[in-house]
N, C-alpha and C positions, 0 to 999 in steps of 0.2 A: 618580352614579349615573343617566342620565336613564333612558327608557322601554326596557327588554331588546328588543333589535334583534327579537326572537322572538316577543314579545306582540303581539298582535293588537288589544288594547285593545275589546274587543267588536264589534269590525269596525271600528271608529275610524280605526286606527294607518294605515293607507294613503290614508285621506282627509282626514287633518289639514294644513289649511293650515301655510304656516312660524312663522306668528305663531301657531295652537293647537299647533303642535309646541313651542315653547318655553313656552308656557303650562304644557304637561303633563310637560317636562322639568324645571320647575320646581319643580312640585310633587315630585316624587320628587328634588331636589338641594338646595331648602330647608327650613327650616324654617316660613319666613312665604313665601307668596305673595300678592300683591296684583291683582286684575285689573278695570282701570278702562273698562268696556265695554259700549255697547250690547245693547239686548237680542237677544234670538237668536243672539249669537254660539256659542253653546254653553259656556256659562260653568259651570253647574250639571253639567249632565252630564255633564262632562269632568272635573270635581273627584269627582262620587259614582262615577263607573268608576276614577280613581284609587284611590280609599279601597278602592274592592273587590280592586283588583289588587294591593294592599300588604296586605290580609288584616287591616285595622285597624278598629276601631268606630269607625262616623260619630256623632259629634257634630252635629246641623243646627241653628242658631241664626237667629233671624229677629227682627225690628225690627216690630210690629203699631203703627202709626202712631195707631192710635185708645188708647194704652196707656188712658188715662184711664176709659175706658167698658168696657173687656178685663174689669176686677172685677166689675161689676154684670152684666156678661151671664148669662146660666143654662147650666147644665151644669156637668161637671169642669174641672179646668184643660186637659186634654186636648179635651175638648169644645169651650171659648176659645178653643183654639190653631188647631185641627186646620186651618180653612180656610186659614191660612199655610201649610200643607203641599205644595200643590200641586205648585211648583218641583221641592221635593226629590221628590215621586211621579210624576212625568213622567221624571225623570231617571232614576227605577229602574226604568220600564217599559224606557225605551231598551238599559238594559243589562241585562234580560231576568231581573229581580226583580220579585217580587212583592210590591206594598207593604205591604198588607195581612199579609204573613207578615213581613216583615223588619223594620217598626217596631215598637218596643217600646210599645203601646198596651193599657190593660186590655183593651180588647174583642178582642185575642189572647193572652190568658193563657196559654196550653196553648204557645203557641211561645216566649213567656219562657222557660216553665220548661223547654223543652227544648231552650234556648240557641239558636234557631233564630233570631233577632233579630239584628241588628249594627248597628241603626240607631235613635238615639233624637232627636226634636228637640222643642226646645222656644223661646220667644222669651226674651230679655234679661229680662223682666218677674220669673219665675221663676226666673232663674239665681242669686241672691242665694245667698250662701255652698255654691257650687259649688266641688269643688276637682276641676278636667277634668286628669287624667292617662291618658297613651297612646291619645291619641283622634285621630282625623282630623275637625279642625273645620273646618268651612266656617260661617261668617258672610255671609249672602244679605242681600241688598239695605242694604248697610252705607252708604250714602247717608243710609239714613233714622234713621240711630243717630247720636246726639250724642256728644260727645267725653266726656263723664264715662259714659253708659251702654258707649261702647268701652272705656273703661279699668275699667270694671266689672268687663267680661267677660273681657277680655284678661289682667288681674292676676291670673285665677285660673286660667292656664294654665301648664302644666309643662313641661318642656325635651324631654319626650320625648314628645311632640304635635308633628303637623303641624296648618298654619293656614291655610286660605285666605279671605281676606276678598274677596266678591263684589260689586262694585256700579256705578254710573256717577253721575258726577257731575252730569250732565247729567240725572239722571230723579231730582230731592228731593223725596218728597212730605209733607214735614214743612210744616207753616202756616208757620213763620218757615225759609226755606232756609240762611240765613245758619247757624242753628245746627248745622247735619251736621258730624259729626265726621270725615268719609271723607276730603275732602281734606288737611285736619291733618294726619291719619294718614299717609297716603303720605309728605306730606312730613318726618315723625318718623322714618320705617322705610327709608324709600327708599335711604338711604346703607349700611344697616347688613349685614354681610358675609352674616347668616343670612336676608336675605330680598331677593325680586326683584320687580319693578312691569313688569308689563306690560300690554297694550292689544291688543284684538281688534277687528277693523275689517268683518268679513265678517260680513253678516246673511243665516242659512242660511234665515228664514224666505220670503223672496223679496223681489219690489221693491215692493211693496206695502205691506209691514212696515218695510222700510228708507226709503222715501219718508214714510212717516207719521211715522217718528224723525227726520226731517230738518228737520221743523218745527219754526221757533222763536217 
């Protein structure tokens, strides 16, 4: 079942390129969607929008590239990790959701108690022991996950979840780019009948952002 024809997708439905339409439809039709595309192509915003349309609780997972220092930084786990939430927050704003009200954090405990939160954000660093059920899971900046980190996360996902792996193999921030597990996992999953791999080519931020991204 692709995006229903009568759903406006928060105003995006009529503006989608053919590539973006394939991406959106894939998230409806498949358990796993992998998108390997440059920044500015709408990857995270459209995934968050689909999660909301499907009325599924969202788990947003990221990889802090300075994992070794994260545990020694001051503050709670949420305070350590919150600087990585910005792409998620930007996407929520784009679909008219208030991040401070819908992300489950210690600072908005009243919203949590009232059942108003539907988004959880965490890094894979603190995901050990997690049992992921009935969630829409967005794994962002996947190119910065190693193969073992992706295995640790994805082996905890039940079949009642939808998973979107978002990244770009040309934007690896690891000290050793060859350690990235994104490309190997694309190859591993691309022939599975529950998976679709898509690519988005149009940078909606404009010509400056596009030209900067094309610098080798």
